[in-house]
N, C-alpha and C positions, 0 to 999 in steps of 0.2 A: 715860575709863572705859567699859567695854563695856556694852552694853545688858543682857547676861546677868547683870551684877552689880547687886544690889538697891541702889537709890539713895534711895528714899523708902518710905513705908509702902505705896504702891500697887505691886503686882506684876502686870504684864500677863500673865505666863505662868500665874499662878494664876487671875487674874480672867477672862482671855479664853480660855485654852487648857485650864483646869482641871487644870494640872500641880501635883500636891501635893508633889513632891520639893523640898526646900530647897537642894539642891546647885546651886551656881553656879560657873562657867558651865555651861549645859546642853549636852550632846553631841547629835549628830544623832538618836540613838535616843530620848533623853529628849524632845527637841523634838517628835518625831512620835508620841510615846506608844507606842513599840515596845519590845519586850524586847531586851536587848543581843544582838548577833550575828544578829539576824533577817535571813534571806536570801531570803525569799519576795517576789518582785517585786510580786505582786498585793497582798500585805498592805502593802508600802511605798507603792504607789500609792493604796490605800484610806486609809492614814494621812494622806497629803498632802491628799486630798480632804476628809477629816474636819476637819483643822486649818484648811484654807482656808475651809471652810464656817463654822467657829467664828469666824474673823476677820471674815468677811463679815457676821456678825450683830452686830458691835460697833457701838454707837450712834455716829452721825456727830459727836456733840458731844465725843467723847473726843479725846485728843491724836493728830492725824493723822500727825505726824512719828514718834511712838513706834510707832504702828500700822504704818506703812510699814517701819520698821526690823525689827519682829517678823516681819512677812510675808516680808521678804527673808531673815531667818535661817531661816525654815521652808523656803523654796524652796532655799536653799543646802544645808540638811540633806538634802533630797530628792536634790539633784544629787550630793551626796557618796555617798549610799547606792546610787545607781544607777550610779555610776562604779566599775567593778570594781577599778581600781587603788587609788583613794582608800579604798574600803570595806575592801580587804585590809589596808592600813596601819592603819586605825582598829580593825578587829577584832583585829589582832595586839596593839595597844597595850592593848586591853581585856583580852585574855587574859593579858597579862603582869601587869597589875594584879590579876587574879583576878576572876572573875565570880560574883556571889552565885548560889547554886543555887536557882533558881525552877522553877516548873512548865515554863516555856518552855525552861530551860537545863539541866535534869537530863540526865545522860548516859544514852543509850539504846543505845550501841554495845557491841560485844563487848569492846572495850578498857576501856570504863567498867565493865562488869560484872566484868572481871578485876581492876581496881583495887579494887572493893568487896570481892571475895573475898580479896585480899591483906591488906586492913585487918582483916577478920574473923579471918584466920589469925594475925595478929600480936597479936590482943587478949590482954591479960594480960602482955605484955612491955613494959618501959620502952624509950623511944627516946632514943638519945644524939644530941645536936645536933652536926652535923658542924663547925659554926663555932666554938662555945665549949666543946664537949665536955661540956656539962651533961646529966645524965640526967633526962629528962622523964617524968612519969607517963603511964600509958596513957590514951589518949583525947585528948591534946593534939595540935593541928595545927601550932602554932608554939612555938618555944623560949621558956620562961618567963624566961630571962635576956637573950637577945639578939634575940628576935623572929624568928629565922631559921626558914624552913619546915622542918618535921620530916618532910614527905612530898614526894617528887619524882616527876615523871612520867618513865617510861621513854622515852628518845628513839627507841626502835625500835617498841614496841607501844603506848605511851601509858599503860600501867598505872601506878598509884601505888605507889611503893616507899618503905619507911622510909629516912630519911636516913642511918642508920648501917649500911645494907646496900649493898654495892658492886654486886652483880649482881641483875637483875630476877628476881623470883620467877615472873613470867608467861612470859618468853621467854628468860631467862638472859643477856640483854645486859649489858654493862659500863656501868652507869648513869653513874658518875662519869667514866669514860674517854670515853664517847660525848659528854658535854657538853663536855669539853675539846677533843675533835676538832672539834665544831661551832664552838666558839669560835675555833679556829685558822682554820677555813674562812672564818668571818665576818671575821676580822681581815685575811685575804688579800683578800677582796672589797673591804674598805674601802681597802686599799692600791691595788687595781686601779682603784677609782673615782678616787682621787687622781691616778693616772697619766693616766686618761682626761681628767680636768679640766685637767691641764697640757697635754694635746694639744688642748684646746678642743673635745673631743667631749662636749658637755654632755648630750645626750640619752642617750648610751650610759652615762655616769657615773650619771645619775639612775636608769636602769633597774637597774644593779647595786645601787645604794644602796636602792632600793625592795625588792629581793629580801632585803637584810639587815634592813630595817625591818619586814618582814612576819613576822619570827620571833615566835612566841607564847610561847615558853618563858621563864618569869620569870628563870631562871638566865642567860639571854642578853640580859637587858634592857639591859645596859650598851652592847652593840654596836648593838642596835636603836635606842636613843636617840641614839647617836653618828651612825648612818646618817641619822636624821631631821634632826639638826643639819647634817650634811654636805649633805643635799638642799637645805636652805634656803641654805647657802653656795654651792652650785653654781648655784642659780637667781639669786642675787645677782651672782655672777661673770659669768654669761651676760648678764644685763641690762647690767652695767657694760661688758663687752667689746663687746656689740652697739652700745651707745651710743657707745663710743669708735670703733668701725668706721664708724658713720654720720658721726661728726664728722670722721674722717679723709677720708671720701669727699667731704663737703661742702667741706673745705679744699682737697682735690685739684681739685675742680671750679673753685674760685676761682683756683687756680694755673694751670689749663688756660686759663681765660678771660684770664689775664694772660700766657699763653704761657711760663710758668715750668715747662717740662716736667720738668726734673730734680727740682724740689720735689714735683711731682705724683707722679712715679714713687716717690720715697722714701716719701711718705705711703701710697700705695696698696700698696706692698710691705710696709709695716708691718702691714697688716691680715692676721691669721691666715687661712690658706687656708680652714679650715672656716667662717669668718665672711664670706668674700668672696662677694657675690652676683653675678648676671649683669652688673648695671650697673657695679660696681666692677671686675670682670674686664675688661669691654669698655673701660672708661676706661683701665685700666692698659695694655692693648694699644695703644690710641691714643697714650698718652703715651710709651710705649717707642718706638713707630714714629716719632713726631714727633721725639723726642730723637735717635734714630739718624739719621734723614734730615737733621735740622738739622746734626748734627756732620759728616755726609758732605758736605753742600752747602758748609759753611764751609771744609772742607778742599779741595774741588774749586775753589772760587772763589779761595782763597789761592794754590794751585798755578798756576791759569790766569793770575793777575795777575803772579806771579813770572816765568812763562814768556812773558808778554805775548801770550797767546792769548785775546783778548777777543771773537772773532767770535761765539761761541755762549754767551757768558756771561750775557746778559740773561735767558734763560729760567730759568737756575739762580737768579739773583737774585730773579726774580719768584716762584719757588716758595719760596725762603727767606723772603721777606717775607710770603708767604701763610701760612707757618707761624709767623712772628714779625714782625708788622708794625712793632713798635717797635725793630727792629734798625737803628739809625741809620747805622752804618758801611756796611751793605749798601745802604741807600737812597742814601747819598752816592755810592757806586760806580756805582749804576744811573743816577743823574743825570748823572754824568760821561760814561758810555757813551752815554746819550741825546743829550747835546749833540754828541758826535762824529758820531753818525748823522745828526743834523739838519744839521750842517755839510756832510757828504758829500752829503746829499740836495739841498741848495741848489746845490752844484756840479753835480750831475747835471741838475738842472732848467735851470741856465744853459746846459748843453751839449745840452739837449733830449733827454736820455736818461730819459724819463718812467718807463719800466718799472723801471729800476734805482733811480731816486729812490723809487718806491713800495715796492720791495723793502726798501730801507733803512728807510723810515718804518714799514713793517709789522712790522719787528723790534722796534719800541718797544712795550713792554707798556702796557696801558691805564692802569695806576696811575702811569705816568711821562709820560703824554701831557698836554701843555698846550694852551692855545688856539692858540698859535703852531704846534704840531705838527699840530693839527686843520686849520688853514688850509692848511698845506703839503700834507697828505694830500688835501684837497679839490682843490687846484690840480693836483697830479700826477695824481689820478684823472680829473679832467675832461680834461686834455690827453691822457692815455693813451687814454681812451675815444674822444675825437674822432679821434685819429690812427688808432686801430684801425677806427673806423667808416668813415673815408674810405678807408683802404688796402684794406679787405676788403669794401667795398660791392659788391653784385652788379652794379649798373648805373651808368653814367655819366649820371645824370639830374639834374634840378633839385634834389631833396632832398640828393643827395650833394654836388653842387657848392656848395650853401648851407652844408653842414657844412665843406667845405674852406675856404670863405671865413671861416667863424667860427674855424677852427683857425689860419689864417694871421693873423687879427687878434689872437688871444690869444698866439700864438707868433710875434710879428712879426720876430724875429731868426732864425727857423729857416729854413734853406735848403730843407730837405725839405718843409716845409709850403707854401712858395711854389711849389716845383716841382709838388707834387701838385695845387695849385689850377690852375696853368697847364695841366697835362696833362689834368685833368678838363674844363676849359673847352673844350679842343680836341677831346677825345673826345666830349663831349656834342653837338657839332655834326655828328658823323657819323651815318649811318643805321644802324639795327640790321641784323645779318646776315639775320634773318628779319623781313620787313615786318610780320607780324602781332604781333610782340613789342614790348614797351614800352620800348625804349631800347637803345643799344649796351652790350654787356657791358664791365665795368670790371675786376673781379677775374677772373682766368682761370678758366673753368669746368672743374672736374675731369672726367676721363674717366668716373669713376664717382661720382655724387653720393651724398649721404646716403640718398636714396630709391632709388638704383640708376640708373634712366634719367636722361637730361638733364632739367633743370627750367627752365622759362621762364615769363615773365609774358605771358599772351595778352591783347592789348589791342584789336586792330583787326579790323574786318570788311573783307576785301579782295576778296571775290568779287562783291559786288553794288555797282553804282554808286549814288550818291546823287542825288536829284532836283536839289539845289542846294548851294551852298557853306554855307548856314546849317545844313542837316542834317549835312553833313560836319563842321562845326565842333562841333556838339552831340555827335556821336559821339566826337570827339577829347577833348572836355571830360570825358567819363565813360569812361575806358579800361577795357575788359574787363567792363563792367557791363550790357551789353545783349544778351548771347548768348541768355539765356532768352527775352527778348522776341522775338528773331529766330526762335528755334525755334518759338514759338507762332504767329507770323505765317506761317512756312513751312507749318505744318500747316493753317492757314486757307486757304492757297493750294493745298493738295493736293500739296505738294512735300516732305513729311516722310517719313523712313524708317520711323518708328514712328507709327502714326496712331490710337492708342488714345484713347478719349473717356470720361472719368470722370463725365460728366453722369448724373443720376439716370435710372432706367429709363423713367420716363414721358416723358423727353426724348429719350433715345437709342434707346428701343424695344428689341425683342428682339435686335437686332443687337449691342446692348451686351454681351450675355453670350457672344458668339462671338468667335473670333479676327478681327482687323481684316481687312476685305475692301476691295479697290479697286473702287469703282463706276465704270463706264465713262462718266463724263459730265464735261463741261468744268468746271474749278474756277472760283472767283470771280475777278474782276479786281482786287480789293483786299481786304486783310485787316489787322486790327490785332492785334498780340500784346501783351497787357497783363500785365506781371509786377509784381504787387503784393506787396511784402515788408514787413517790420517797419519799414523806414526810409522807404519811399515807393513811388512808382510809376515804372516804366520801361516805355516803350512804343515800338514800331516799327510803322510802316505800310508794307506792301509793295504795290506796284501794278504791274500788267501791262496794257498797252493791249490790250483785247479785239479791236480792229480796227486793227492796225498798218498803216502805209502799204504799198501794194502793192509787193511785191518785197523787203520787209524783215521780219525776224523780231521778234516781240514781245519786248521786253526787260524783265526783272524789275528793279525799282528800289526802293531805300529812299526812299519818298516823304515820310516824316515821321518825326520822332524826338522824344520828349518824356521828360524826367526831372523828376519833381515830388516833392520830399521832403514827408513828412508835416509838419504843423504842430508835431508833437511825436512823437519816436520811440515806437513802440508798445511797446518793451521797457522803457520807463521805468515805475516803479511807479505814478506819478501819472497815467499814461495808460490804465490798465486799465479804469476805469469809463467813459472816453470813447472807447473803441476804435472802436465803430461810427460815432460821429459824426466822428471824425478821418478814418477811411477814406472815409466818404461825402463829406466836404469835399474830399479829394484827388481823388476820381473826378469830382466836379463841376468841379473846376479843370481836369481833363483834358478834359472835354466842352467847356468854354469854349475851350480851345486847339485841340482837334481839329476842332471844327466838326461838320458833318453826317456822321453815321455810316451813313446809309442806303446800302445797296449794299455795305457792307463786312462781312466776316465777323469776328466778335469772338471771340477765343480767349484764355482766361485761364488763369493757373497755379494750382496747388494746392501749398502749401508742402511741402517734402520731409518735414518731421516729421509731416505729416498723411497720408502715403502709406506703404503697406506694399508691399514688393517681395519676391517669392519666386521663386527660381530653382532649377529641377530638371530632370531628364532623364526622358523617357518611353521605355520600351522600344519596339522596332519594333511598330507597330500598323497595322491598316487605317485608312484615312483616316476612315471612317465612325464609328470608335470613339474618335477623338482627342478630340472635344468632351466626351464622357462621362468620359474619363480625366482630362482637365484639370479638370472640375468636381469629380470625386472627390478629386483631390489638393488642390484649393483648399479644399474643406471640411475637410481634415485639416491643412493647413499654415497656414491663416489663423485667428487667435485669436478670430474673431467668427462669428456666424451669417451665412451669405451673404445672407440677406434684409435684414440691416442694412448691407450694403456696396454701394458702386458698384465693380464690379470688371470687369476685362477681361484677356485673355491675349494673348500674342504668341509666335509660333514663331520662334526664332532659327536662324541657319545654314541658309538656304533651300537645298534640293537639287533635283535634277531630279525632276519629278513621278513618272516611272516608277520611280525608286529610293526615293522618300520612305517607302513602307510597309516597306521592308526595312532602314531605318536608324533609330537612336534619334533622338528629337526633343528639342532643348533648348527648354524652355518658360520664359517669364517671365510671372508673374501680378502684376498691379498692382491695388491695392484701396485704398479710402478709406471712412471712415464716411459713410453717407448724410447724417447730421445735419450733419457738417462741410461737406460739399459744398453742401447746401441753404442752410446759413447763409451761405456765401460768395456763392452766387448771389443770395440775398436782398439782400445789401449792394449788389451791382451794380445790381439791379433798382430798389432804392430811389433810387439815384443817377441812374436813367434810362438804364441801359445794359442791353440785352438780349444775353445771352451765347449764343454758338452752340456752343462746346465747352469742356470743362475738361480740362486735361492736367497731369500731374505736372511740376513745374519741372525735375526731374532728367531726364525723358525729352525735355522741350523743349530742354534743353541738349544732349542727345545728338543730336537732330535738327539743331541749329545746328552742332555740331562736325562731323558727317558732311558737311553741306553745305559748310562753310567749309574743312575740312582735307582731305577726300577728293575731293569733287566726284564725278566719274564713275569715279574709280579704285576698285579693290577689293582693296587689299592685305590681308594676313593680320594685320599688326601692329595694335595698339590704342594709343590715347592715353588718359591719365587726366587729367581736369579737376577741379581743386579750386576749387569755387565757394564762397568764404568770405563768408557773410552776416553780419548783425548779431548773430544769436542762434544760428544753426545753420550747418553746412557740408555741402554736397552733394559727395560724391565720385562722379563719373560716369566709367566706363571704357567707351570707345566704339570701335567699328570698324564698317566697313560691314555686317558680318554679325551682330554681337552687341552687347549692352549689358548692363552691370551697374552698380548704383548702391547707395550707402549714405549715410544721413544721420546725422551725430553732433552732439551738442549742444555745440558749441564755436564761438564766433563773435567778431566784432569788439568786441561790447559787453563781453566779459570783459576784454580787454586795455585797453579804455577805462577800465573801473572800476579796474583795477590801476594804471594810470598816474595816475588821479585820487588814489588812496590814497597812492601813492609821492611824488607831487609837490605834494599838497595843492591841486589845482586843481579847477575845476568839470568836469563831464562833457563839456560842449561844448569847453572849452579842451583837455581831454585828447584828445578825438577829433581835434582839429586837429593835435596833436603827433604823432599816429601817422603822418601824411603829411608833416608839416613839422618834423622833429626838430630842425632848427637853431634853432627858436624856443624850445626848452626851456632854462630857466635853468640846469639841470644835465643835460647830455646823458648823463652816467654813470648818474644815477638813472633816466633814461628807459630806458636799455639794460637795467638790472636789472629793470624792470617788464615789458619786452617779452620777455625771455628765457624765462620759464616758459610763456608763450603759444606761442612758437615750438617749444619742446620738446614740449609736449603735442600740438600740431598734427602735428609730425613723427611722433610715436608713433602717433597715430590713423591717419595715412595709411599708414604702414608696415604696420600690422596689416591694414588694408583691402586693400592690394595683395597681401599674403600669402594672404588669404582668396580673392581673385579668382583667383589662380594655381591654387588647388586645383580650381576649377570650370572654368576655361578655360585649361588649359596650352597649348593650340594657338593661342591669340591673345595672345602676350606683349605687355606694355606697353612701348612703344618710346620714349615721350616723356611727360612730365608737364607740364601747363600749369596755372598759377594764374590765377584770374580772380575777379570779384566785388569789391565796394567795399572789403571789409576785407583783401583780399590786398595792397592797397597799403601795409599796415602796414610801416613801415621795418624792415628786417632779417629779415623773414620769408622772402623769396626767398633771401637769403644763407644763412640757417640750413638751408633745405631743400637747398641745394647743398653747403655745406661743413661743416654741423653745428656752427657756432659763431656 
């Protein structure tokens, strides 16, 4: 029962809203206390506020549920009157029923005035009812026999006309014919709405029906009421069809989950197009595509089996099972093909054709791989990696020979493995073609390497004799790791090509701001070069007898050599807080081994990542203006205030003095933050070592290379040295006349971490595998971890060489040498040579 229907003696509309009308149910106008057909939005808003205020004044003791229902009816009535479409339909229904003439609804238009005049003119005449033909006395508005209206509105001007007159007295329009015409039009619209409904165009159908339902003429009430009924029917159909579409979509989803694409397509296609949303359309496309592909794959597989062309069948079966995992026949075919591939792979392994065995096994999709297949893949991968590692190794050295022995052990029946082992053992006993390089070549060196010029591993110092066999043995134990220390010691002895000193100004004095000058005095008789890196200390002592025996020339010798690793690599995260203490302990260990330092010049390095290098060309200038020009350029090219830096410059490509002012000068500026230099000096001082000069390790390496490789020669060609440290790499390009360097942040610790991740080993164990790969449990995994490091290193070197060529095209790089502890990483030299 509606709230609007009186249920008890208590009437909330009368008691709360003061509505005196006894009509139930109440319409929107009655609920808001408005005159019928009221269209003033301000009055409607005011009526809502009045009624809501009345409801807010109801005592809380009254029925809260009933109060809430009345409040909801009032707000719904307001919403109806403020909605133009709903109000239009409501007003039309009211007009069809007939509106009592009140002050608010009395006609005031010209049409209403015309209607009044027509009635006055007809006064005194009886009116015949059009429906029952009864003659009604003057003054009646409805027939006394049948109740039909005796006055009708003109459909054209709206004037009221007697029912027994056909034409309007106000405008002459055919009253009866106009109504018939309107009725036909309304009937056509109802038919149009039914067609729109059958096409599932619900909104369009409702729009047409609302146009019919909004007719106010009483004579057309039948069609208006039919339109209202049809609107309700359309809304019900829409709700039912939308629910059916959602149900079909849900069922289609379940069929898709069960890979029943045909059923899903059928359900989704049954959804009328106007009801299909983006989700159902997308799902239909997926279902159609999957069904089409599934049918095509089934046909291709059937034909291939009939023709016995099974070589490329597994990818199709894999795709078919991805579309329909429960396709048992396809799975059985796949398993049969897998078993055939496994059988062939075993045969290839027995014949030591590892690559072909792997190719067979790699054709087996993941969903068909068993534990047995995984073991075969692991065996074939390891044997193929070992064979490749041995055959394509750069050098015939101990790590390569150990790999050959491991291969021969795992493939004991392989003649090739046995021959490789024997050939390597023989080749490893021969001397390298170049005495400075670290072992005889094994894989033929291509004429053009990945980097362009020949690439070798620089390991030995050959120009200087050693004081004894112990020093020589220590140098041999650490191949290619003491060149920076040698360059520092050479500078301490006054034998360096570049003699810049990055000591702070108070130590180096005003001369530190000018190009390096040679002071004509005898150098010291002994000097230590101390190269302190993140991994440890490497030191060389040079000695030259100041008073050689009469008739002999003083000979420069390597008097001592020390390599002391830190107690903990400084690159480890747990060493950061102990950095100073670890370095101090290493330096004190050096003092204990080196003994008395008195009379020795101490030269230390500054790491490459702490040094800035700038290379540019000055135009021809008088010599007296060169210093100012260098300072000017330094201020513009260095990213710090010069007062914060220790910096010096060096003029490259020396020319004859009389021609110097007429030619451009190539300038190198080297700088470091004073804070970094002072901090390093403080560490040495705390350990009890007084430092005489500070040099960039890149320039120290340059001095060592010029001394070792060129001697007194002055060729135009240059060599590139790749000094791979634990955290950074210095690339130094040297010739007797010029130097260029760059430091980039890639070092051995990166590959150590990669190996540790790949092999699940500790960092110390991973570091050992870099130099002794045969100890790896799975050499193939080790190769995978090493490859990215080698590729990145090759890329950085290639870019650096390209940048150098732009600056020094007249000093081409003729040879590339690798050195430093991390250059011993197995496979790095091979990759730089052949790119794999």
